[in-house]
N, C-alpha and C positions, 0 to 999 in steps of 0.2 A: 106630283113629286114633293111636291112641299108637303101638302096636307098628311102626305104618307108616312111623310116623317113625322111630323107631326106624333099621328098615332103609336107608329113602333118604340117612339125615346115612351109616351104613354105605357106601351107594354112592359119595354124591357123595364120602367122604373116601377111601375109592377110588381114582374116578376122579383128584377132583389127584395122587393121586399117579405115574397111570399113566397121564395122558392125555396125555403126546408117545410111549405104544403104539399109540393108537388101541382098548383094547379094545370084543370084539365084545361083541354083548349076553350069547351061549351063558356065556363067563366070565368078564361083571358079576355072571350071576346065580347060577356056580360060588361066585365070591365069596362071597355073601351065602350059603351053605347055598342057593338055590331051583334051579328047575326056569326055561326061561327064562318057557312062558306064563304061569308065578306071578309073576313078577318082573315079565314082563308087564302082566301084570292090576295089582300093585302100584302099580305108574307112573302106571296110569288111575284107579285109587283117588282117588291121594294130590292129583295131575297135574290134569286129562284127560284125558292127552294124550297120547300115543306115549313112553318112554325116550327113546328117539333126538333127537325137538321137544323135551326137557323141558330133555337136558344142551347143548343146542345155546342154550342160554339162560344158562348157566352159563359160557361161552367167554370171555373178555378184549377180544375182536374186538366179538361181542355189547352186553358193554357198552359198550365205546367209542364206538358209533352210537348207545348209550341212551340216555348224557350229549350227544351231538349231537341227538339230537331232542327230548329234555327238558329244555332252556333253554328255549328257546320259548312252552311251556306253563307252567313256574314262573315267570318273566317276569312271567306277566298274573300269574300268584295269589300272588307280592308285590307285586303295582302294585295287585290290584283283591281280595284281602283270598279269592278262594277257596281253596281243599284240591281243585279242578277242573273246568273249563271245567260254567257255568254253576251251580253248586252251594254256597253259602253256606259254611263249615268249620264254625262254629259249630251247626248242624244237622245234624254228625256229633260232635264233640266241644266241653267247655265246658270252659275251662284260670279255676284261681281257685292264684294265690296265698300264701302263709303270708305273715300281718302283719311286721315284724320286733318285734313285742313278742310274738308265738307262736313263734315262732324263738327267743326268749329264755327262752321258759320253757317249753323239751324239749318241747311239748304238752301243759301239764294243762290237766283236764278231757278234754284227746280221752277221744274210743270209740274205739277202730280195731280190728275183727273185720280177720283175716283165714287161709290153709289152704292145704294144696297144689290141685290137680285135676288131670287129667291134662289136653290140647291138643293138637290137627294138631300141633303141633312139640314135642313132652314135656311132661314134667312144667313147672308153671306155678305161683311163691308168688306168690301175688296176697295186702293191704292195705288197706284200703274203711275209711272216715268215713261221717260224713251226708251233708259237705264232695265227697267222690268217692275215686276212689283214687289211694293215694299213694307206693303200690311193687308192681311188676307183673316178673318176675325169674324167666328159664328157671331153672330148675335141673336135674341129671343125673341127681338124685334125690329123693322123699318122704325117706327118713332124715337131707339136705342142711338142717344146722343154720344153715346160714351167711348165706340172707338175711334167714332171724328177726332175726338176732344186726345185722346191718344194719338194721332197725326199730330193733327199742329201742335200739340206738345216735342214731336221724335224731331219735326222738320219745323218750328216759329216762324224761317220768314221766306220759307216756302211757300211762292203760289199756290194753294188752295183752287179749287172747282171739281163743282158734280155733273158727271158729263157721262147716265147712262149708259149711252149708244156706245162711247168710244171701252169701259169697261164690257159692256156684253158681252165683244169679239174671245172676250180677255178670262170672264166668266166661263165664257161655252169650250173655251179648253183646256182648262183649267177642270172640267166635270164632267164632259164630252167626248175625252180626248180622242178617242174612239172615231167619233165624227167631225171633227177638225179638218177643215178643207185640206192644209198641206202637214207636215210631219217636222216643222223646225221646234228647235225645243225654248219651254217654259222659258226668261229673264228673272233674274230677281237678285234685287235692289234692298242689302243687307245693310243695316245701323249695329253695330254690337260688339263687346271688347270681343280683341284678343280669343279670350277662353271660351267666348260666348258663340262664337264664328270656326271654333276646328269642331263643338258637340252640334253643332244645326250641319258644319257640312259632314261629323260622323254619322248623322241620324236622314241625309238623305242615300247613305252608302241600303239603308235595311228596307227589305223587295219588299211589295205589295203580299198581303202572307204571311209575313215572317215577323215576329216577335220577338227586342229584349226587352236586359235588364236594366236598370240605371247602374249599376254594379262592373256589368261587361262592360258594358259603352266607359266606366271614367276607364277598365280595365285597360281598354284597346284607344285611350290618349294616354296611355302612361305615366295615368295615375293614379292608381284600384283605388287611392284615401279618399282618392275624390268624390264622391256618391252622391253624398251633402249637396255641391257642389255644382257637378252634374243638374242634377234633378231639378236646384236653384237657375238653368238659364236654363233650362226642356222649355219652363212654366213661363221665361220671358219673351220666347219662340215668338215672332209676329207676324209669323207665313203658315199656317194652319195649315192643317192637309196635305200641301204641296210638301213642305218640311216635318215629315210626318214623326213628329213629338205623340200622337197616340199608338203609335209603336214600341212604346217602349213601357214595361208592366213592373213592379216589386219584381225581387226576384223569389219570393216563393209562389206565382203565379199570381194573387193580388191585383185588383183590375191601378190603385197607384190614384194621382190625380189626374186633372186634366181641365186648365183655364176656360174650356169651352165646355164645361156640362162633363160626369161621368153618363148619363144616359146617353154624349151625345157620341162620346167616346165608342162605347158600347157595339154603338149602331155599325162603326167606321167601320170597325174589329171585322164584326161581327160579317158584314159583309165585306167583304177585300179574305175573309177566310171561305167564304161560301164560294163568291169566284173564282178562287185557288180550287178547288176540288171541281167545279161542277167540269 
């Protein structure tokens, strides 16, 4: 799967550049150094649908339609606290915020295990505590030290230890939820300002296959003029994928930003869109 993702990301990057020319399957496959047959199989394995169907989900027009369709679902989600029709979000993810005292102490007596693991969307750095995941970031290489440095900066007095065994079980629960042996909710331990926490909790109410805009989130937070501040809070999200900042686009259907790469954002979204319609 990690190798599949690298090729999917290459294909998405190429298509973003060549979209006006509407490149053929043969041309895209040649760009990746694959035969059309193997390229078709790659997409089927990654997304469960054909390349043509997959690529339809990456267009701005499709995003505009989804923004309109998602609004009624999200209105219900925000009103009754559901992550999707009929399912309480607390069954999936539980969030706990650090106390002001814990924030000030810099993580004294806090034990954090961390490691880098392959995922369907590339390499991922994960850090966990007894109270939940405190950081989840996509990185471009297992040798990338920046995520570990950010962890150290956030928790300067915590006891950090690399432990792939402990983190493996959690990373599997994150990216292979359907294969998890139990249905226990994933726990998140968040460190942020009150406004950031409100934005991140709002993101948790966006179901898979739905998208929204920065302006809509600001409106639902009771601050309709705070779209830029909402975007900044989203950009500082320490838990990728689970806190789905990838599901927020510009109001015109534009992809917007993503701290872990636009190609990765498109890959995650397109896969969610395809799975929703299968």
